[in-house]
C-alpha positions as CSV (number, residue, x, y, z in Angstrom):
1,M,134.6,31.2,-81.9
2,K,133.4,28.9,-79.2
3,W,129.8,27.8,-79.0
4,S,129.2,29.4,-75.6
5,E,130.6,32.7,-76.8
6,F,128.4,32.6,-79.9
7,K,125.4,31.7,-77.8
8,R,126.0,34.5,-75.4
9,K,126.4,37.1,-78.2
10,W,123.2,36.0,-79.9
11,T,121.3,35.9,-76.5
12,R,122.5,39.5,-75.8
13,A,121.5,40.7,-79.3
14,F,118.1,39.0,-79.0
15,L,117.4,40.5,-75.6
16,T,118.5,44.0,-76.7
17,A,116.2,43.8,-79.8
18,G,113.3,42.6,-77.6
19,C,113.8,45.5,-75.2
20,V,113.9,48.0,-78.0
21,T,110.8,46.5,-79.6
22,A,109.0,46.6,-76.2
23,L,109.9,50.3,-75.7
24,L,108.7,51.2,-79.2
25,L,105.4,49.4,-78.7
26,L,104.9,51.2,-75.3
27,Y,105.7,54.6,-76.8
28,G,103.5,53.9,-79.8
29,C,100.5,52.9,-77.6
30,T,100.5,56.2,-75.7
31,A,98.4,58.9,-77.3
32,P,100.0,62.3,-77.1
33,K,98.3,64.7,-74.8
34,E,96.8,67.4,-76.9
35,E,97.8,70.9,-75.9
36,K,95.1,73.1,-74.5
37,V,94.5,76.1,-76.7
38,R,92.0,77.7,-74.3
39,D,89.3,76.9,-71.8
40,L,85.8,76.9,-73.2
41,E,83.0,78.8,-71.4
42,F,79.9,76.7,-70.8
43,T,76.6,76.6,-69.0
44,V,74.9,73.6,-67.5
45,A,71.6,73.4,-69.5
46,A,68.5,73.2,-67.3
47,E,65.9,70.6,-68.4
48,H,63.8,73.2,-70.1
49,E,66.8,74.5,-72.1
50,I,67.6,71.1,-73.7
51,P,66.5,70.8,-77.3
52,Q,63.6,68.4,-77.6
53,E,65.4,66.1,-80.0
54,L,68.4,65.8,-77.5
55,A,66.0,65.3,-74.6
56,R,64.4,62.4,-76.5
57,I,67.8,60.8,-77.2
58,I,68.7,61.1,-73.5
59,A,65.5,59.5,-72.4
60,E,66.2,56.5,-74.7
61,K,69.8,56.1,-73.5
62,Q,69.6,57.0,-69.8
63,Q,69.4,53.4,-68.6
64,S,73.1,52.8,-69.5
65,P,76.2,55.1,-69.3
66,F,76.4,57.3,-72.5
67,K,78.4,60.1,-74.0
68,L,77.1,62.2,-76.9
69,T,77.1,65.5,-78.6
70,Y,74.3,67.5,-80.3
71,S,74.5,70.7,-82.1
72,D,71.9,73.1,-83.5
73,N,74.4,75.1,-85.6
74,D,74.2,77.8,-82.8
75,S,75.5,75.9,-79.8
76,L,77.2,72.6,-79.0
77,Y,75.6,70.4,-76.4
78,I,77.9,67.9,-74.7
79,T,76.1,65.2,-72.7
80,V,77.4,62.7,-70.2
81,G,75.1,60.1,-68.6
82,Y,76.2,57.7,-65.9
83,G,73.4,55.2,-66.3
84,E,71.2,53.7,-63.6
85,Q,72.2,54.4,-60.0
86,A,70.7,53.1,-56.8
87,G,69.2,56.0,-55.0
88,G,69.5,59.7,-55.7
89,S,71.7,62.6,-54.4
90,Y,74.2,62.3,-57.3
91,S,75.8,65.2,-59.0
92,I,78.2,65.5,-61.9
93,Q,81.3,67.7,-61.7
94,V,83.0,69.2,-64.8
95,H,86.7,69.2,-64.1
96,E,87.7,70.7,-67.5
97,L,86.3,71.7,-70.8
98,Y,88.8,73.0,-73.2
99,L,89.7,73.4,-76.9
100,T,92.8,71.9,-78.5
101,E,94.0,72.4,-82.0
102,N,92.0,69.3,-83.2
103,S,89.3,68.6,-80.6
104,I,87.3,69.6,-77.6
105,V,88.1,67.8,-74.3
106,I,85.7,67.3,-71.4
107,D,86.5,65.7,-68.1
108,T,83.6,64.9,-65.8
109,E,83.1,62.9,-62.6
110,L,80.0,61.4,-61.0
111,L,79.8,62.4,-57.3
112,G,77.7,60.2,-55.0
113,P,75.8,61.1,-51.9
114,E,77.9,62.7,-49.1
115,T,79.1,60.4,-46.4
116,G,76.2,59.8,-44.0
117,E,73.6,61.2,-46.5
118,Q,70.7,59.0,-47.3
119,A,70.8,58.1,-51.0
120,G,67.1,57.3,-51.1
121,E,65.5,54.2,-52.5
122,E,64.4,55.4,-55.9
123,T,66.5,54.7,-58.9
124,S,68.1,57.7,-60.6
125,Y,69.7,58.3,-64.0
126,P,72.2,61.2,-63.5
127,Y,73.3,63.0,-66.6
128,L,74.7,66.4,-67.4
129,V,74.2,68.6,-70.5
130,V,76.7,71.4,-71.0
131,R,76.1,74.1,-73.6
132,T,79.1,75.8,-75.2
133,E,80.0,77.6,-78.4
134,Y,79.3,75.8,-81.7
135,S,82.1,73.7,-83.1
136,D,82.3,70.7,-85.5
137,L,85.5,69.4,-83.8
138,P,85.3,65.9,-82.3
139,V,84.8,65.7,-78.5
140,I,87.1,63.6,-76.3
141,F,85.4,62.4,-73.1
142,R,87.7,61.8,-70.1
């Protein structure tokens, strides 16, 4: 076997092995999307409906974005805070809240002031507390 032929075969083998390894790494790094079992019913908790302990934790964390859960063995409270925002007129939309076999998934989005709407000059700390049925499953925030 000539040197050039030997070199070409090894180069091809090396490149093939590298491509296969890269594909395996890419496949291994993608988390499988958990199948939705069912949507969860929820209510947005008004300020007076938030348990005192949870309200205290929110007050401590509101300066920065945060995600947390709290339960009182009767309900599960899922909280998403978006930290300090310049101005007001922010709202938070819940796109999805559903149960999978192994977790609860919540997908929220911070919505800013409407185009042309004055945001105001005061600093705000938008957060959302949703109350749903009690579960001890982990919550995945999206």
